[in-house]
N, CA, C and O atoms as a GROMACS GRO file, in nm:
protein
  360
    1MET      N    1   3.562   7.367  -0.924
    1MET     CA    2   3.563   7.397  -1.031
    1MET      C    3   3.405   7.454  -1.096
    1MET      O    4   3.305   7.383  -1.100
    2ALA      N    5   3.412   7.586  -1.138
    2ALA     CA    6   3.311   7.659  -1.128
    2ALA      C    7   3.177   7.594  -1.262
    2ALA      O    8   3.210   7.572  -1.378
    3ALA      N    9   3.038   7.573  -1.212
    3ALA     CA   10   2.956   7.506  -1.329
    3ALA      C   11   2.923   7.643  -1.423
    3ALA      O   12   2.908   7.755  -1.375
    4VAL      N   13   2.917   7.617  -1.534
    4VAL     CA   14   2.866   7.691  -1.647
    4VAL      C   15   2.749   7.645  -1.640
    4VAL      O   16   2.721   7.547  -1.569
    5SER      N   17   2.648   7.721  -1.725
    5SER     CA   18   2.525   7.714  -1.786
    5SER      C   19   2.528   7.675  -1.933
    5SER      O   20   2.623   7.706  -2.005
    6THR      N   21   2.427   7.609  -1.975
    6THR     CA   22   2.392   7.559  -2.096
    6THR      C   23   2.266   7.551  -2.100
    6THR      O   24   2.211   7.502  -2.002
    7ASN      N   25   2.192   7.594  -2.205
    7ASN     CA   26   2.105   7.606  -2.270
    7ASN      C   27   2.030   7.479  -2.376
    7ASN      O   28   2.065   7.460  -2.492
    8ILE      N   29   1.941   7.414  -2.316
    8ILE     CA   30   1.880   7.321  -2.403
    8ILE      C   31   1.732   7.338  -2.409
    8ILE      O   32   1.668   7.417  -2.339
    9LYS      N   33   1.672   7.238  -2.522
    9LYS     CA   34   1.515   7.254  -2.523
    9LYS      C   35   1.460   7.128  -2.531
    9LYS      O   36   1.479   7.027  -2.598
   10ILE      N   37   1.397   7.159  -2.457
   10ILE     CA   38   1.300   7.021  -2.408
   10ILE      C   39   1.134   7.048  -2.430
   10ILE      O   40   1.070   7.153  -2.426
   11ASP      N   41   1.108   6.958  -2.446
   11ASP     CA   42   0.918   6.979  -2.438
   11ASP      C   43   0.875   7.002  -2.306
   11ASP      O   44   0.918   6.922  -2.223
   12PRO      N   45   0.807   7.083  -2.269
   12PRO     CA   46   0.815   7.129  -2.197
   12PRO      C   47   0.687   7.034  -2.071
   12PRO      O   48   0.662   7.074  -1.958
   13VAL      N   49   0.638   6.929  -2.125
   13VAL     CA   50   0.581   6.833  -2.093
   13VAL      C   51   0.668   6.762  -1.995
   13VAL      O   52   0.665   6.758  -1.872
   14LEU      N   53   0.766   6.692  -2.108
   14LEU     CA   54   0.888   6.596  -2.036
   14LEU      C   55   0.978   6.684  -1.909
   14LEU      O   56   1.021   6.642  -1.802
   15LYS      N   57   0.983   6.787  -1.954
   15LYS     CA   58   1.061   6.861  -1.856
   15LYS      C   59   1.014   6.884  -1.695
   15LYS      O   60   1.079   6.894  -1.591
   16GLN      N   61   0.851   6.887  -1.728
   16GLN     CA   62   0.771   6.863  -1.590
   16GLN      C   63   0.795   6.724  -1.553
   16GLN      O   64   0.864   6.692  -1.456
   17GLU      N   65   0.734   6.639  -1.634
   17GLU     CA   66   0.750   6.483  -1.548
   17GLU      C   67   0.912   6.446  -1.532
   17GLU      O   68   0.942   6.353  -1.459
   18SER      N   69   1.003   6.513  -1.595
   18SER     CA   70   1.099   6.437  -1.542
   18SER      C   71   1.154   6.574  -1.444
   18SER      O   72   1.274   6.574  -1.417
   19GLN      N   73   1.094   6.656  -1.406
   19GLN     CA   74   1.152   6.731  -1.284
   19GLN      C   75   1.030   6.674  -1.206
   19GLN      O   76   1.027   6.753  -1.111
   20GLU      N   77   0.940   6.597  -1.187
   20GLU     CA   78   0.868   6.539  -1.088
   20GLU      C   79   0.924   6.400  -1.028
   20GLU      O   80   0.913   6.349  -0.916
   21LEU      N   81   1.002   6.348  -1.175
   21LEU     CA   82   1.046   6.219  -1.152
   21LEU      C   83   1.159   6.225  -1.042
   21LEU      O   84   1.154   6.164  -0.935
   22PHE      N   85   1.270   6.315  -1.088
   22PHE     CA   86   1.399   6.322  -1.028
   22PHE      C   87   1.389   6.381  -0.873
   22PHE      O   88   1.455   6.337  -0.778
   23GLU      N   89   1.269   6.518  -0.865
   23GLU     CA   90   1.268   6.509  -0.762
   23GLU      C   91   1.193   6.411  -0.642
   23GLU      O   92   1.190   6.443  -0.523
   24SER      N   93   1.145   6.309  -0.687
   24SER     CA   94   1.119   6.224  -0.580
   24SER      C   95   1.246   6.116  -0.570
   24SER      O   96   1.232   6.011  -0.506
   25PHE      N   97   1.334   6.139  -0.618
   25PHE     CA   98   1.481   6.112  -0.602
   25PHE      C   99   1.564   6.188  -0.470
   25PHE      O  100   1.662   6.159  -0.402
   26GLY      N  101   1.483   6.281  -0.476
   26GLY     CA  102   1.553   6.366  -0.472
   26GLY      C  103   1.670   6.468  -0.522
   26GLY      O  104   1.745   6.539  -0.456
   27LEU      N  105   1.663   6.456  -0.611
   27LEU     CA  106   1.766   6.502  -0.722
   27LEU      C  107   1.698   6.618  -0.788
   27LEU      O  108   1.575   6.608  -0.782
   28SER      N  109   1.738   6.719  -0.846
   28SER     CA  110   1.721   6.841  -0.943
   28SER      C  111   1.735   6.768  -1.095
   28SER      O  112   1.791   6.661  -1.119
   29LEU      N  113   1.674   6.851  -1.182
   29LEU     CA  114   1.687   6.800  -1.322
   29LEU      C  115   1.837   6.810  -1.330
   29LEU      O  116   1.913   6.715  -1.350
   30SER      N  117   1.872   6.939  -1.312
   30SER     CA  118   2.010   6.957  -1.328
   30SER      C  119   2.129   6.858  -1.290
   30SER      O  120   2.234   6.837  -1.351
   31ALA      N  121   2.089   6.814  -1.192
   31ALA     CA  122   2.157   6.732  -1.131
   31ALA      C  123   2.149   6.589  -1.198
   31ALA      O  124   2.252   6.532  -1.234
   32ALA      N  125   2.050   6.544  -1.209
   32ALA     CA  126   2.014   6.458  -1.337
   32ALA      C  127   2.108   6.443  -1.443
   32ALA      O  128   2.188   6.350  -1.455
   33ILE      N  129   2.095   6.537  -1.517
   33ILE     CA  130   2.179   6.586  -1.611
   33ILE      C  131   2.285   6.565  -1.612
   33ILE      O  132   2.343   6.500  -1.699
   34ASN      N  133   2.346   6.625  -1.496
   34ASN     CA  134   2.508   6.642  -1.499
   34ASN      C  135   2.522   6.477  -1.450
   34ASN      O  136   2.625   6.431  -1.499
   35MET      N  137   2.447   6.374  -1.367
   35MET     CA  138   2.498   6.265  -1.376
   35MET      C  139   2.467   6.172  -1.486
   35MET      O  140   2.512   6.058  -1.473
   36PHE      N  141   2.404   6.197  -1.581
   36PHE     CA  142   2.402   6.151  -1.695
   36PHE      C  143   2.512   6.159  -1.781
   36PHE      O  144   2.577   6.063  -1.822
   37LEU      N  145   2.535   6.315  -1.816
   37LEU     CA  146   2.671   6.359  -1.868
   37LEU      C  147   2.823   6.228  -1.810
   37LEU      O  148   2.892   6.157  -1.883
   38ARG      N  149   2.824   6.241  -1.681
   38ARG     CA  150   2.948   6.195  -1.584
   38ARG      C  151   2.935   6.045  -1.647
   38ARG      O  152   3.021   5.984  -1.710
   39GLN      N  153   2.843   6.015  -1.624
   39GLN     CA  154   2.804   5.823  -1.654
   39GLN      C  155   2.884   5.808  -1.811
   39GLN      O  156   2.986   5.744  -1.836
   40SER      N  157   2.805   5.885  -1.895
   40SER     CA  158   2.869   5.875  -2.005
   40SER      C  159   3.005   5.930  -2.078
   40SER      O  160   3.051   5.884  -2.182
   41VAL      N  161   3.046   6.014  -2.018
   41VAL     CA  162   3.187   6.031  -2.002
   41VAL      C  163   3.274   5.927  -1.982
   41VAL      O  164   3.364   5.890  -2.057
   42ARG      N  165   3.229   5.864  -1.840
   42ARG     CA  166   3.311   5.735  -1.792
   42ARG      C  167   3.288   5.646  -1.861
   42ARG      O  168   3.368   5.553  -1.849
   43GLU      N  169   3.166   5.624  -1.974
   43GLU     CA  170   3.166   5.469  -1.999
   43GLU      C  171   3.184   5.487  -2.131
   43GLU      O  172   3.157   5.400  -2.213
   44GLN      N  173   3.246   5.634  -2.169
   44GLN     CA  174   3.244   5.694  -2.298
   44GLN      C  175   3.139   5.558  -2.398
   44GLN      O  176   3.181   5.448  -2.435
   45ALA      N  177   3.000   5.616  -2.417
   45ALA     CA  178   2.896   5.564  -2.416
   45ALA      C  179   2.776   5.633  -2.381
   45ALA      O  180   2.776   5.715  -2.289
   46ILE      N  181   2.700   5.614  -2.431
   46ILE     CA  182   2.555   5.657  -2.408
   46ILE      C  183   2.520   5.541  -2.276
   46ILE      O  184   2.519   5.423  -2.312
   47PRO      N  185   2.502   5.561  -2.174
   47PRO     CA  186   2.463   5.501  -2.051
   47PRO      C  187   2.323   5.427  -2.028
   47PRO      O  188   2.253   5.424  -1.926
   48PHE      N  189   2.305   5.370  -2.155
   48PHE     CA  190   2.135   5.318  -2.135
   48PHE      C  191   2.152   5.202  -2.285
   48PHE      O  192   2.250   5.186  -2.357
   49ARG      N  193   2.072   5.164  -2.289
   49ARG     CA  194   2.058   5.076  -2.438
   49ARG      C  195   1.964   5.196  -2.519
   49ARG      O  196   1.876   5.272  -2.478
   50VAL      N  197   2.029   5.173  -2.661
   50VAL     CA  198   1.968   5.278  -2.735
   50VAL      C  199   1.919   5.183  -2.835
   50VAL      O  200   1.992   5.090  -2.866
   51GLY      N  201   1.783   5.198  -2.898
   51GLY     CA  202   1.743   5.048  -2.981
   51GLY      C  203   1.605   5.088  -3.007
   51GLY      O  204   1.552   5.195  -2.977
   52ASN      N  205   1.551   4.980  -3.071
   52ASN     CA  206   1.409   4.957  -3.062
   52ASN      C  207   1.333   4.916  -2.934
   52ASN      O  208   1.390   4.843  -2.853
   53PRO      N  209   1.188   4.964  -2.909
   53PRO     CA  210   1.129   4.923  -2.818
   53PRO      C  211   1.126   4.810  -2.801
   53PRO      O  212   1.173   4.741  -2.891
   54LEU      N  213   1.061   4.731  -2.661
   54LEU     CA  214   1.042   4.626  -2.636
   54LEU      C  215   0.996   4.534  -2.736
   54LEU      O  216   0.928   4.580  -2.827
   55PRO      N  217   1.024   4.398  -2.733
   55PRO     CA  218   0.962   4.343  -2.885
   55PRO      C  219   0.799   4.306  -2.879
   55PRO      O  220   0.741   4.294  -2.771
   56ASN      N  221   0.730   4.290  -3.014
   56ASN     CA  222   0.563   4.332  -3.031
   56ASN      C  223   0.524   4.162  -2.958
   56ASN      O  224   0.611   4.082  -2.921
   57ILE      N  225   0.434   4.148  -2.954
   57ILE     CA  226   0.328   4.053  -2.917
   57ILE      C  227   0.381   3.925  -2.979
   57ILE      O  228   0.427   3.838  -2.906
   58GLU      N  229   0.377   3.912  -3.093
   58GLU     CA  230   0.435   3.828  -3.198
   58GLU      C  231   0.532   3.765  -3.152
   58GLU      O  232   0.538   3.645  -3.125
   59THR      N  233   0.639   3.872  -3.137
   59THR     CA  234   0.802   3.841  -3.105
   59THR      C  235   0.819   3.764  -2.929
   59THR      O  236   0.898   3.677  -2.892
   60ILE      N  237   0.726   3.827  -2.861
   60ILE     CA  238   0.744   3.783  -2.748
   60ILE      C  239   0.689   3.637  -2.714
   60ILE      O  240   0.757   3.565  -2.641
   61ARG      N  241   0.548   3.582  -2.776
   61ARG     CA  242   0.552   3.430  -2.804
   61ARG      C  243   0.631   3.365  -2.891
   61ARG      O  244   0.654   3.244  -2.894
   62ALA      N  245   0.670   3.447  -2.959
   62ALA     CA  246   0.776   3.296  -3.012
   62ALA      C  247   0.907   3.272  -2.975
   62ALA      O  248   0.987   3.188  -3.013
   63ILE      N  249   0.917   3.393  -2.866
   63ILE     CA  250   1.051   3.379  -2.772
   63ILE      C  251   0.986   3.255  -2.668
   63ILE      O  252   1.023   3.138  -2.664
   64GLU      N  253   0.882   3.319  -2.590
   64GLU     CA  254   0.798   3.204  -2.493
   64GLU      C  255   0.828   3.064  -2.576
   64GLU      O  256   0.903   2.981  -2.525
   65GLU      N  257   0.761   3.038  -2.721
   65GLU     CA  258   0.794   2.884  -2.767
   65GLU      C  259   0.887   2.815  -2.772
   65GLU      O  260   0.901   2.698  -2.737
   66ALA      N  261   0.989   2.922  -2.838
   66ALA     CA  262   1.144   2.841  -2.822
   66ALA      C  263   1.179   2.827  -2.700
   66ALA      O  264   1.270   2.743  -2.697
   67ARG      N  265   1.148   2.875  -2.569
   67ARG     CA  266   1.206   2.841  -2.460
   67ARG      C  267   1.171   2.687  -2.411
   67ARG      O  268   1.238   2.599  -2.358
   68ASN      N  269   1.009   2.698  -2.461
   68ASN     CA  270   0.964   2.610  -2.393
   68ASN      C  271   0.978   2.468  -2.486
   68ASN      O  272   0.954   2.358  -2.436
   69GLY      N  273   1.027   2.487  -2.650
   69GLY     CA  274   1.043   2.383  -2.677
   69GLY      C  275   0.922   2.346  -2.823
   69GLY      O  276   0.923   2.254  -2.904
   70ILE      N  277   0.859   2.427  -2.812
   70ILE     CA  278   0.743   2.455  -2.915
   70ILE      C  279   0.818   2.455  -3.040
   70ILE      O  280   0.916   2.528  -3.056
   71GLY      N  281   0.775   2.379  -3.125
   71GLY     CA  282   0.760   2.434  -3.269
   71GLY      C  283   0.935   2.416  -3.377
   71GLY      O  284   0.974   2.428  -3.494
   72LEU      N  285   0.982   2.385  -3.258
   72LEU     CA  286   1.162   2.341  -3.313
   72LEU      C  287   1.165   2.242  -3.388
   72LEU      O  288   1.068   2.166  -3.397
   73SER      N  289   1.290   2.222  -3.462
   73SER     CA  290   1.309   2.096  -3.567
   73SER      C  291   1.425   2.036  -3.431
   73SER      O  292   1.472   2.091  -3.331
   74ARG      N  293   1.435   1.932  -3.477
   74ARG     CA  294   1.537   1.826  -3.380
   74ARG      C  295   1.677   1.856  -3.430
   74ARG      O  296   1.686   1.852  -3.553
   75GLY      N  297   1.789   1.884  -3.363
   75GLY     CA  298   1.875   1.894  -3.344
   75GLY      C  299   1.996   1.804  -3.400
   75GLY      O  300   2.007   1.684  -3.376
   76PHE      N  301   2.098   1.890  -3.492
   76PHE     CA  302   2.189   1.796  -3.581
   76PHE      C  303   2.325   1.845  -3.568
   76PHE      O  304   2.373   1.958  -3.567
   77THR      N  305   2.380   1.708  -3.556
   77THR     CA  306   2.521   1.688  -3.516
   77THR      C  307   2.632   1.773  -3.644
   77THR      O  308   2.719   1.847  -3.599
   78SER      N  309   2.623   1.761  -3.749
   78SER     CA  310   2.662   1.800  -3.887
   78SER      C  311   2.584   1.875  -3.983
   78SER      O  312   2.461   1.883  -3.986
   79VAL      N  313   2.649   1.917  -4.044
   79VAL     CA  314   2.581   2.009  -4.121
   79VAL      C  315   2.537   1.892  -4.259
   79VAL      O  316   2.439   1.925  -4.325
   80SER      N  317   2.593   1.790  -4.291
   80SER     CA  318   2.553   1.675  -4.399
   80SER      C  319   2.434   1.611  -4.305
   80SER      O  320   2.336   1.575  -4.371
   81GLU      N  321   2.427   1.593  -4.186
   81GLU     CA  322   2.305   1.574  -4.143
   81GLU      C  323   2.184   1.660  -4.142
   81GLU      O  324   2.076   1.609  -4.174
   82LEU      N  325   2.190   1.757  -4.115
   82LEU     CA  326   2.106   1.875  -4.147
   82LEU      C  327   2.041   1.853  -4.276
   82LEU      O  328   1.924   1.816  -4.283
   83MET      N  329   2.140   1.882  -4.418
   83MET     CA  330   2.108   1.861  -4.520
   83MET      C  331   2.015   1.710  -4.551
   83MET      O  332   1.900   1.732  -4.590
   84GLU      N  333   2.032   1.642  -4.546
   84GLU     CA  334   1.974   1.474  -4.546
   84GLU      C  335   1.886   1.524  -4.527
   84GLU      O  336   1.828   1.539  -4.635
   85ASP      N  337   1.807   1.582  -4.413
   85ASP     CA  338   1.703   1.626  -4.301
   85ASP      C  339   1.607   1.709  -4.449
   85ASP      O  340   1.500   1.694  -4.510
   86LEU      N  341   1.706   1.782  -4.451
   86LEU     CA  342   1.618   1.888  -4.565
   86LEU      C  343   1.581   1.820  -4.686
   86LEU      O  344   1.463   1.829  -4.717
   87ASP      N  345   1.666   1.747  -4.768
   87ASP     CA  346   1.633   1.682  -4.889
   87ASP      C  347   1.568   1.580  -4.864
   87ASP      O  348   1.531   1.517  -4.962
   88ALA      N  349   1.534   1.528  -4.737
   88ALA     CA  350   1.434   1.428  -4.739
   88ALA      C  351   1.240   1.438  -4.797
   88ALA      O  352   1.170   1.533  -4.760
   89ASP      N  353   1.214   1.382  -4.842
   89ASP     CA  354   1.082   1.386  -4.847
   89ASP      C  355   0.988   1.314  -4.752
   89ASP      O  356   0.981   1.193  -4.734
   90ASP      N  357   0.904   1.426  -4.687
   90ASP     CA  358   0.827   1.416  -4.587
   90ASP      C  359   0.755   1.395  -4.601
   90ASP      O  360   0.675   1.383  -4.509
   0.00000   0.00000   0.00000
């Protein structure tokens, strides 16, 4: 199938950095974009996570503390047991 041209607007610095990156992989910018588009069509989705950036330092610490069992309450086997604990005078 014959290729067609498409014009897109790209920040010049981003274009340069992207070209350098893809060239280090042995790819042209055009080939890399075609790879992205083919994978998008194959998966019927954007082929990478789109969302908020990585968690901030506070969230990272909280995750680490939870993994290490720091600051966690004890476990409960029923809702009534949880409610008794919540209602108890400490």
